[in-house]
C-alpha positions as CSV (number, residue, x, y, z in Angstrom):
1,M,11.6,99.6,164.2
2,A,15.4,98.9,164.1
3,I,18.0,100.9,162.3
4,S,19.5,99.0,159.3
5,F,21.9,100.0,156.5
6,S,21.8,96.6,154.8
7,G,21.2,96.6,151.1
8,I,21.0,100.4,150.6
9,G,22.7,101.4,147.4
10,D,24.7,98.1,147.1
11,I,26.7,97.6,144.0
12,T,28.6,94.3,143.6
13,A,30.7,93.2,140.6
14,T,32.7,90.1,139.9
15,F,36.5,90.1,139.5
16,Y,39.3,87.6,139.3
17,G,41.3,87.4,142.5
18,N,43.1,85.3,145.1
19,V,41.1,86.7,148.0
20,E,38.7,85.3,150.5
21,K,35.2,86.3,151.7
22,G,35.5,89.3,154.0
23,D,38.9,90.6,152.5
24,I,39.2,94.3,152.0
25,V,40.5,94.6,148.4
26,R,42.1,96.8,145.8
27,I,42.4,96.6,142.0
28,S,45.7,94.9,141.2
29,S,45.4,94.6,137.5
30,A,42.7,94.6,134.8
31,R,39.6,92.7,136.0
32,T,41.6,91.5,139.0
33,V,41.6,92.3,142.8
34,S,44.0,91.5,145.6
35,K,44.1,92.1,149.3
36,A,44.7,95.8,150.0
37,V,48.2,96.7,151.3
38,Q,48.9,98.4,154.6
39,G,48.5,102.2,154.4
40,G,47.1,101.8,150.9
41,E,43.8,102.4,149.1
42,F,40.9,100.0,149.1
43,F,37.8,100.0,147.0
44,G,35.6,97.2,148.2
45,V,35.0,94.0,150.3
46,C,34.9,90.5,148.9
47,K,31.4,89.2,149.7
48,A,31.7,85.7,148.0
49,K,34.2,83.6,146.2
50,R,34.1,80.5,143.9
51,N,37.4,79.3,142.4
52,D,39.2,82.4,141.2
53,I,36.1,84.5,140.8
54,C,35.0,86.8,143.6
55,A,32.0,89.1,144.1
56,V,33.2,92.5,145.4
57,M,30.9,95.0,147.0
58,L,31.9,98.3,145.4
59,R,29.2,100.6,146.9
60,G,27.0,100.3,149.9
61,F,27.2,100.1,153.7
62,V,29.7,97.6,155.1
63,T,31.0,97.0,158.7
64,V,34.7,96.3,159.0
65,G,37.2,96.4,161.8
66,Y,39.4,99.3,162.6
67,S,42.8,99.8,164.3
68,G,44.2,102.7,166.1
69,A,42.1,105.7,166.9
70,A,38.3,105.4,166.4
71,P,37.2,107.1,163.2
72,S,34.8,110.0,163.8
73,I,31.2,110.0,162.4
74,G,30.8,111.8,159.1
75,N,33.1,112.1,156.1
76,V,36.4,110.6,156.9
77,K,39.6,109.6,155.0
78,L,40.6,106.0,155.7
79,A,43.4,103.7,154.6
80,F,43.9,100.0,154.9
81,A,45.5,99.0,158.2
82,G,46.2,95.3,157.5
83,E,44.4,92.2,158.9
84,N,41.2,93.3,157.1
85,K,40.9,96.5,159.1
86,V,40.9,100.2,158.2
87,K,42.5,103.1,160.0
88,V,42.2,106.9,159.9
89,S,44.6,108.0,157.2
90,G,48.0,109.3,158.4
91,T,50.6,111.5,156.7
92,D,52.0,108.8,154.4
93,D,48.8,106.8,153.9
94,A,46.3,106.7,151.0
95,E,43.1,108.6,151.6
96,V,39.9,106.8,150.8
97,D,36.9,109.1,151.3
98,V,34.0,107.3,153.1
99,L,31.0,108.2,155.1
100,V,31.1,106.8,158.6
101,V,27.7,106.2,160.0
102,D,28.5,104.0,163.1
103,V,31.5,103.3,165.3
104,D,31.5,100.5,167.9
105,T,34.5,101.2,170.2
106,T,33.8,97.9,172.2
107,E,34.0,95.7,169.1
108,K,36.4,98.1,167.3
109,T,34.2,98.1,164.1
110,V,33.1,100.9,161.9
111,T,30.2,101.0,159.4
112,I,31.0,102.9,156.3
113,L,29.5,103.8,153.0
114,L,31.9,102.7,150.2
């Protein structure tokens, strides 16, 4: 049997937004998302897009890239790092509480529970 986090507790909602599939996003205004800003908060990942409507995963396990030091396993505070990656929150960064369940230091990816 293989380990899988796919589909566990997933919650996806639709928003307006000029984002692409795979973008890490933030709320930019009512019912609208935009790409997260460096050092800022994020709340989901765009999973699909058609015209100006996008499906954003709000809760569930997702694997994204990271930059800088590898996050530790467990409860970690992350911030958006740019280029659709996250980073361990620094002094001036936002702090998004996530559960880290896997870190791949070769691929520089982290699997988190949003």
